MDTraj code that builds the backbone (N, CA, C; nanometers):
import mdtraj as md
import numpy as np

residues = "MET SER GLN LEU LYS ILE GLU LEU ARG GLN VAL SER ALA SER THR SER GLU VAL ALA ILE ARG HIS HIS ARG LEU LEU VAL ASP ARG PRO VAL GLU LYS ASP GLY GLY ASP SER GLY PRO MET GLY GLY GLU LEU PHE LEU VAL SER VAL GLY GLY CYS PHE MET SER ASN LEU LEU ALA ALA ILE LYS ALA ARG ASN ALA GLU ILE PHE ASN VAL ARG THR GLU VAL ILE GLY ILE LEU THR ASP THR PRO THR ARG PHE SER ALA LEU GLU LEU ASN VAL ASN ALA GLU SER ALA ASP ARG GLU MET LEU GLU ARG LEU LEU GLU VAL ALA ASP ARG GLY CYS ILE MET MET ASN THR LEU ARG GLY LYS ILE ASP VAL SER ILE ARG ILE GLY VAL THR VAL".split()
xyz = np.array([
    [0.1259, -0.1278, 0.0145],
    [0.0185, 0.0518, 0.0438],
    [0.1039, 0.0702, 0.0143],
    [0.0761, 0.2150, -0.1447],
    [0.1143, 0.3481, -0.0767],
    [0.1177, 0.4535, 0.0150],
    [0.1804, 0.5555, 0.0110],
    [0.1393, 0.6245, 0.1496],
    [0.2049, 0.7868, 0.1177],
    [0.1576, 0.8631, 0.2004],
    [0.2211, 0.9957, 0.2104],
    [0.2648, 1.0078, 0.3861],
    [0.3509, 1.0698, 0.3993],
    [0.4243, 1.1055, 0.5702],
    [0.4467, 1.2699, 0.5415],
    [0.3767, 1.2918, 0.6348],
    [0.4485, 1.4134, 0.7351],
    [0.5206, 1.3750, 0.8887],
    [0.5438, 1.5362, 0.9496],
    [0.5564, 1.4949, 1.0306],
    [0.5556, 1.6343, 1.1092],
    [0.5491, 1.6739, 1.2377],
    [0.4711, 1.7793, 1.3192],
    [0.5748, 1.7980, 1.4225],
    [0.6219, 1.8795, 1.4293],
    [0.6461, 1.8991, 1.6187],
    [0.6360, 2.0099, 1.6440],
    [0.6587, 2.0090, 1.7205],
    [0.5623, 2.1626, 1.8672],
    [0.7157, 2.2350, 1.8961],
    [0.6936, 2.3472, 1.8049],
    [0.7604, 2.5507, 1.8385],
    [0.7467, 2.6012, 1.9335],
    [0.6101, 2.6019, 1.9590],
    [0.5693, 2.7187, 2.1051],
    [0.4471, 2.6864, 2.0950],
    [0.3965, 2.7385, 2.2002],
    [0.2629, 2.7106, 2.2552],
    [0.1822, 2.7196, 2.2004],
    [0.1623, 2.7498, 2.1066],
    [0.0539, 2.7282, 1.9558],
    [0.0777, 2.7322, 1.8488],
    [0.2501, 2.6987, 1.8261],
    [0.3226, 2.6272, 1.6721],
    [0.3903, 2.4734, 1.6529],
    [0.3483, 2.4530, 1.5590],
    [0.4004, 2.3384, 1.4941],
    [0.4960, 2.3724, 1.3787],
    [0.5664, 2.3062, 1.3411],
    [0.6492, 2.2820, 1.2406],
    [0.6025, 2.1999, 1.2056],
    [0.5860, 2.1907, 1.0746],
    [0.6021, 2.1129, 0.9824],
    [0.6739, 2.0439, 0.8585],
    [0.7164, 1.9331, 0.8550],
    [0.8108, 1.8982, 0.7848],
    [0.7703, 1.7959, 0.6734],
    [0.7848, 1.8145, 0.5599],
    [0.7518, 1.7515, 0.4343],
    [0.8332, 1.7051, 0.3442],
    [0.9307, 1.6043, 0.3042],
    [0.9960, 1.6080, 0.2100],
    [1.0987, 1.7065, 0.2875],
    [1.1778, 1.7795, 0.1851],
    [1.2637, 1.9016, 0.2692],
    [1.2053, 2.0160, 0.2837],
    [1.0855, 2.0371, 0.2931],
    [1.0246, 2.1212, 0.2613],
    [0.9895, 2.1325, 0.4677],
    [1.0068, 2.2882, 0.4689],
    [0.9473, 2.3042, 0.6719],
    [0.8058, 2.3965, 0.5872],
    [0.7018, 2.4526, 0.7475],
    [0.6082, 2.4962, 0.7264],
    [0.5603, 2.4955, 0.8636],
    [0.5650, 2.5992, 0.9155],
    [0.4674, 2.6643, 1.0126],
    [0.3385, 2.6081, 1.0304],
    [0.2563, 2.5851, 1.1388],
    [0.1024, 2.5939, 1.1419],
    [0.1067, 2.7044, 1.2447],
    [-0.0006, 2.7272, 1.3015],
    [-0.0973, 2.7958, 1.3798],
    [-0.1957, 2.8736, 1.3848],
    [-0.2585, 2.9166, 1.5246],
    [-0.3947, 2.9719, 1.5487],
    [-0.3214, 3.1686, 1.4793],
    [-0.4689, 3.2526, 1.4848],
    [-0.4808, 3.3320, 1.4477],
    [-0.4458, 3.3863, 1.5998],
    [-0.3777, 3.4893, 1.6347],
    [-0.3763, 3.5621, 1.7283],
    [-0.5734, 3.5564, 1.8308],
    [-0.6596, 3.5962, 1.7461],
    [-0.7386, 3.6231, 1.8174],
    [-0.8326, 3.5046, 1.8823],
    [-0.7071, 3.4049, 1.8477],
    [-0.7616, 3.2667, 1.8710],
    [-0.6544, 3.1857, 1.9444],
    [-0.6064, 3.3250, 2.0529],
    [-0.4807, 3.2159, 2.0718],
    [-0.3631, 3.2102, 2.0376],
    [-0.3825, 3.2308, 1.9472],
    [-0.1591, 3.1520, 1.8585],
    [-0.1470, 3.2416, 1.8267],
    [0.0210, 3.2517, 1.7935],
    [0.0979, 3.3578, 1.7600],
    [0.0572, 3.4010, 1.6225],
    [-0.0128, 3.3095, 1.5169],
    [-0.0269, 3.3653, 1.3826],
    [0.0626, 3.3811, 1.3397],
    [0.1669, 3.2867, 1.3126],
    [0.3263, 3.2033, 1.2888],
    [0.3099, 3.1446, 1.1365],
    [0.1990, 3.1109, 1.1429],
    [0.1358, 3.0267, 1.0077],
    [0.0216, 2.9945, 1.0081],
    [-0.0424, 2.9539, 0.8909],
    [-0.1793, 2.9745, 0.8477],
    [-0.2335, 2.8216, 0.9618],
    [-0.3233, 2.8158, 1.0165],
    [-0.4237, 2.7589, 1.1129],
    [-0.4089, 2.6375, 0.9711],
    [-0.4686, 2.4447, 1.0323],
    [-0.4813, 2.3709, 1.0055],
    [-0.6206, 2.3525, 0.8829],
    [-0.7231, 2.4016, 0.8928],
    [-0.8795, 2.4690, 0.8152],
    [-0.8147, 2.5232, 0.6905],
    [-0.6943, 2.5915, 0.7096],
    [-0.6765, 2.6815, 0.5382],
    [-0.5756, 2.6120, 0.5004],
    [-0.5051, 2.5066, 0.4881],
    [-0.4139, 2.4214, 0.5301],
    [-0.4499, 2.3304, 0.4595],
    [-0.5838, 2.2908, 0.4830],
    [-0.6678, 2.2016, 0.4816],
    [-0.7467, 2.2252, 0.3057],
    [-0.7505, 2.3827, 0.2828],
    [-0.7989, 2.4229, 0.1528],
    [-0.7102, 2.4227, 0.1139],
    [-0.5667, 2.4808, 0.1313],
    [-0.4737, 2.4363, 0.0258],
    [-0.4266, 2.3015, -0.0484],
    [-0.4618, 2.2021, 0.0385],
    [-0.4296, 2.0640, -0.0072],
    [-0.5740, 2.0125, -0.0798],
    [-0.6453, 2.0987, -0.0978],
    [-0.7286, 2.0510, -0.2098],
    [-0.7204, 2.1363, -0.2952],
    [-0.6832, 2.2591, -0.3263],
    [-0.6342, 2.3507, -0.4082],
    [-0.5239, 2.3490, -0.4594],
    [-0.4186, 2.2679, -0.4235],
    [-0.2732, 2.2742, -0.4840],
    [-0.3231, 2.0954, -0.5717],
    [-0.4304, 2.0172, -0.4974],
    [-0.4050, 1.9007, -0.5960],
    [-0.4861, 1.9229, -0.6925],
    [-0.5923, 1.9744, -0.7294],
    [-0.6707, 2.0302, -0.7954],
    [-0.5900, 2.0774, -0.9115],
    [-0.4743, 2.2388, -0.9267],
    [-0.4607, 2.2797, -0.9932],
    [-0.3017, 2.2233, -1.0455],
    [-0.2723, 2.0910, -0.9742],
    [-0.1361, 2.0409, -1.0067],
    [-0.2637, 1.9476, -1.1240],
    [-0.3292, 1.8678, -1.1102],
    [-0.3300, 1.7720, -1.2004],
    [-0.4075, 1.8921, -1.3013],
    [-0.4468, 1.9787, -1.2842],
    [-0.5202, 2.0417, -1.4194],
    [-0.3901, 2.1006, -1.4857],
    [-0.3096, 2.1151, -1.4502],
    [-0.1870, 2.2025, -1.4839],
    [-0.1413, 2.1220, -1.5369],
    [-0.1110, 1.9867, -1.5189],
    [-0.0914, 1.8457, -1.5933],
    [-0.1363, 1.8366, -1.7104],
    [-0.2863, 1.8133, -1.6601],
    [-0.3694, 1.7963, -1.7895],
    [-0.4142, 1.8771, -1.9210],
    [-0.3525, 2.0399, -1.8835],
    [-0.3025, 2.1634, -2.0164],
    [-0.1596, 2.1458, -2.0123],
    [-0.0695, 2.1163, -1.9448],
    [0.0355, 2.0367, -2.0291],
    [0.0957, 1.9749, -2.1768],
    [-0.0564, 1.8233, -2.0829],
    [-0.0106, 1.7270, -2.1541],
    [-0.0783, 1.7321, -2.3350],
    [-0.2040, 1.8141, -2.2972],
    [-0.2283, 1.8222, -2.4246],
    [-0.2499, 1.9425, -2.4998],
    [-0.1102, 2.0537, -2.4842],
    [-0.0467, 2.1436, -2.5358],
    [-0.1349, 2.2476, -2.5631],
    [-0.2950, 2.2446, -2.3979],
    [-0.3806, 2.3536, -2.4650],
    [-0.3582, 2.4322, -2.4306],
    [-0.4491, 2.5513, -2.5445],
    [-0.4110, 2.6721, -2.5081],
    [-0.4905, 2.8010, -2.4276],
    [-0.4785, 2.7413, -2.2646],
    [-0.5230, 2.7815, -2.1604],
    [-0.3675, 2.8119, -2.0998],
    [-0.3624, 2.9349, -2.0347],
    [-0.3066, 3.0421, -1.9745],
    [-0.3358, 3.1501, -1.8039],
    [-0.2077, 3.1292, -1.7636],
    [-0.2777, 3.1821, -1.6094],
    [-0.4072, 3.1690, -1.5326],
    [-0.4059, 3.0356, -1.5256],
    [-0.5226, 3.0066, -1.4780],
    [-0.5182, 3.0135, -1.3018],
    [-0.5553, 3.0953, -1.2628],
    [-0.6469, 3.1125, -1.1389],
    [-0.7642, 3.0087, -1.0645],
    [-0.7241, 2.9749, -0.9331],
    [-0.8644, 2.8684, -0.8332],
    [-0.8856, 2.9691, -0.7098],
    [-0.9704, 2.9955, -0.6449],
    [-0.9780, 3.0078, -0.5436],
    [-1.0808, 2.9267, -0.4771],
    [-0.9871, 2.9071, -0.3829],
    [-1.0893, 2.7936, -0.2412],
    [-1.1906, 2.8411, -0.1513],
    [-1.2707, 2.7744, -0.1619],
    [-1.3937, 2.8841, -0.0316],
    [-1.4156, 2.7520, 0.0546],
    [-1.3988, 2.8101, 0.1783],
    [-1.4514, 2.6483, 0.2863],
    [-1.5680, 2.7090, 0.3400],
    [-1.6984, 2.6581, 0.3072],
    [-1.8146, 2.6958, 0.3768],
    [-1.7993, 2.6094, 0.5515],
    [-1.8361, 2.6777, 0.6513],
    [-1.8169, 2.6602, 0.7434],
    [-1.9772, 2.6065, 0.8520],
    [-1.9563, 2.5347, 0.8999],
    [-2.0857, 2.5371, 1.0055],
    [-2.0524, 2.4921, 1.1471],
    [-2.1205, 2.5007, 1.2487],
    [-2.0741, 2.5189, 1.3699],
    [-2.1475, 2.3687, 1.4500],
    [-2.0963, 2.3525, 1.5338],
    [-2.1327, 2.2329, 1.5930],
    [-2.1202, 2.0923, 1.5335],
    [-1.9872, 2.0301, 1.5689],
    [-1.9001, 2.1215, 1.6170],
    [-1.8431, 2.1515, 1.4520],
    [-1.7395, 2.2618, 1.4759],
    [-1.7070, 2.3402, 1.3858],
    [-1.6473, 2.2202, 1.2571],
    [-1.7038, 2.3174, 1.1428],
    [-1.6205, 2.1796, 0.9960],
    [-1.6665, 2.2469, 0.8518],
    [-1.5970, 2.1826, 0.7602],
    [-1.6452, 2.2160, 0.6524],
    [-1.7301, 2.1621, 0.5882],
    [-1.8378, 2.2560, 0.5645],
    [-2.0089, 2.1476, 0.5183],
    [-1.9898, 2.1775, 0.3312],
    [-1.8945, 2.2222, 0.2981],
    [-1.9190, 2.2694, 0.1747],
    [-1.8202, 2.3650, 0.1087],
    [-1.7439, 2.3361, 0.0084],
    [-1.6298, 2.3871, -0.0714],
    [-1.6473, 2.4566, -0.1783],
    [-1.6135, 2.5474, -0.2798],
    [-1.6222, 2.5951, -0.4068],
    [-1.5323, 2.6043, -0.4552],
    [-1.5080, 2.5473, -0.5487],
    [-1.3224, 2.5979, -0.6359],
    [-1.3640, 2.6959, -0.7860],
    [-1.2854, 2.7937, -0.7772],
    [-1.3947, 2.9322, -0.8479],
    [-1.2403, 2.9280, -0.9278],
    [-1.2570, 2.8825, -1.0192],
    [-1.1217, 2.8758, -1.1297],
    [-1.1475, 2.9766, -1.2451],
    [-1.0478, 3.0678, -1.2643],
    [-1.0522, 3.2044, -1.3782],
    [-0.9235, 3.1175, -1.4966],
    [-0.9016, 3.1237, -1.5965],
    [-0.8163, 3.0959, -1.6470],
    [-0.8377, 3.2094, -1.7952],
    [-0.7062, 3.2239, -1.8796],
    [-0.7092, 3.3166, -2.0012],
    [-0.7252, 3.1772, -2.1566],
    [-0.8247, 3.2004, -2.2224],
    [-0.9006, 3.0577, -2.2530],
    [-0.9651, 3.1516, -2.3838],
    [-0.9722, 3.0889, -2.5105],
    [-1.0599, 3.1149, -2.5978],
    [-1.1312, 2.9341, -2.6423],
    [-1.1236, 2.8421, -2.5300],
    [-1.2122, 2.7608, -2.5463],
    [-1.2540, 2.6918, -2.4149],
    [-1.3407, 2.7337, -2.4056],
    [-1.4246, 2.6976, -2.2300],
    [-1.4309, 2.5466, -2.3093],
    [-1.5148, 2.5020, -2.3892],
    [-1.5133, 2.3618, -2.3498],
    [-1.3545, 2.3168, -2.3183],
    [-1.3275, 2.2940, -2.3806],
    [-1.1557, 2.2214, -2.3920],
    [-1.1231, 2.2447, -2.2354],
    [-1.1776, 2.3742, -2.1357],
    [-1.1346, 2.4281, -2.0358],
    [-1.1988, 2.3551, -1.9736],
    [-1.3473, 2.3277, -1.9662],
    [-1.4184, 2.2303, -1.9089],
    [-1.4148, 2.1138, -1.8752],
    [-1.3622, 2.0275, -1.9540],
    [-1.3140, 1.8575, -1.9832],
    [-1.1770, 1.8793, -1.9401],
    [-1.0896, 2.0155, -1.9575],
    [-0.9337, 1.9470, -1.7926],
    [-0.9851, 1.9706, -1.7001],
    [-1.1462, 2.0402, -1.6602],
    [-1.1927, 2.0423, -1.5231],
    [-1.1786, 1.8458, -1.4034],
    [-1.2819, 1.8373, -1.5580],
    [-1.3438, 1.7288, -1.5415],
    [-1.2214, 1.6780, -1.4512],
    [-1.1121, 1.6530, -1.5499],
    [-0.9644, 1.5357, -1.5864],
    [-0.8908, 1.5639, -1.4422],
    [-0.8801, 1.7025, -1.4044],
    [-0.8046, 1.7581, -1.2818],
    [-0.9790, 1.6770, -1.1218],
    [-1.0266, 1.7175, -1.1708],
    [-1.1067, 1.6560, -1.0829],
    [-1.1758, 1.4999, -1.0327],
    [-1.1318, 1.4703, -1.1358],
    [-1.0526, 1.2917, -1.1238],
    [-0.9982, 1.2802, -1.1470],
    [-0.8277, 1.3235, -1.1246],
    [-0.7495, 1.2991, -1.0837],
    [-0.6976, 1.3059, -0.9698],
    [-0.7521, 1.3978, -0.8740],
    [-0.6737, 1.4610, -0.7767],
    [-0.7226, 1.3760, -0.6547],
    [-0.6529, 1.3482, -0.5219],
    [-0.6554, 1.2537, -0.4545],
    [-0.7723, 1.3861, -0.3573],
    [-0.7288, 1.4345, -0.3253],
    [-0.7629, 1.5118, -0.2290],
    [-0.9709, 1.5379, -0.2831],
    [-0.9860, 1.5664, -0.4039],
    [-1.1596, 1.5645, -0.5052],
    [-1.1966, 1.3888, -0.4547],
    [-1.1016, 1.2881, -0.5201],
    [-1.1190, 1.1592, -0.5072],
    [-1.1789, 1.1244, -0.2926],
    [-1.0751, 1.1604, -0.2320],
    [-1.1069, 1.1134, -0.0760],
    [-1.2662, 1.1846, -0.0484],
    [-1.2889, 1.3237, -0.1040],
    [-1.4090, 1.4269, -0.0579],
    [-1.5281, 1.3572, -0.1009],
    [-1.5282, 1.3340, -0.2347],
    [-1.6476, 1.3146, -0.3643],
    [-1.7288, 1.2058, -0.2616],
    [-1.8442, 1.2437, -0.2045],
    [-1.9252, 1.2032, -0.1335],
    [-1.9916, 1.2046, 0.0010],
    [-1.8341, 1.2916, 0.0465],
    [-1.8804, 1.3226, 0.2058],
    [-1.8425, 1.4592, 0.1635],
    [-1.8753, 1.5539, 0.1115],
    [-1.8832, 1.6975, 0.1068],
    [-1.9444, 1.7530, 0.0057],
    [-2.0370, 1.8638, 0.0289],
    [-2.0736, 1.8968, -0.1204],
    [-1.9273, 2.0615, -0.2044],
    [-1.9397, 2.0046, -0.2985],
    [-1.7245, 2.0716, -0.3749],
    [-1.8228, 2.0817, -0.5083],
    [-1.8046, 2.1962, -0.5556],
    [-1.8642, 2.2932, -0.6400],
    [-1.7970, 2.3432, -0.7167],
    [-1.7445, 2.3186, -0.8347],
    [-1.6571, 2.4143, -0.9380],
    [-1.6928, 2.4619, -1.0253],
    [-1.6596, 2.5800, -1.0545],
    [-1.7435, 2.7314, -1.1015],
    [-1.6124, 2.8091, -1.2230],
    [-1.6718, 2.8187, -1.2853],
    [-1.5676, 2.8707, -1.4407],
    [-1.6010, 2.9878, -1.4548],
    [-1.4374, 3.0783, -1.4488],
    [-1.4414, 3.2087, -1.5410],
    [-1.3584, 3.1997, -1.5981],
    [-1.4145, 3.2573, -1.7639],
    [-1.2865, 3.2072, -1.8524],
    [-1.2395, 3.3818, -1.9035],
    [-1.1000, 3.4326, -1.8663],
    [-1.1170, 3.5747, -1.9711],
    [-1.0369, 3.5161, -2.0712],
    [-1.1592, 3.5563, -2.1994],
    [-1.0664, 3.5893, -2.3559],
    [-0.9490, 3.6910, -2.3713],
])
top = md.Topology()
chain = top.add_chain()
for i, resn in enumerate(residues, 1):
    res = top.add_residue(resn, chain, resSeq=i)
    for name in ("N", "CA", "C"):
        top.add_atom(name, md.element.get_by_symbol(name[0]), res)
traj = md.Trajectory(xyz[None], top)
């Protein structure tokens, strides 16, 4: 069975250092949540994980097809609900420069199917992908 592994270690009362391969990142809470604001919160990194996974698959699909799609940007919004606080839905808003919206739509489907995070979340949380194409 394949696996991915990261390590975390406490570096202050509210901060952890994450080791991901040779990369280092601090995780912390904002000051208003009794943190030191030394880095993003775990929930924010969850959104980064979803967006980063989706974008890397999308960019790979664009490159593999030599598609005329440029300046791709994705905004990931997590909708929170309470008791307990959790994400109830995610919205991915994708913008790109392209004259071929149909091709972009197909490649968004490819990225959605190829992304580990999207496959993990599918059927567990509502995820919507919206397109705004800049021609």
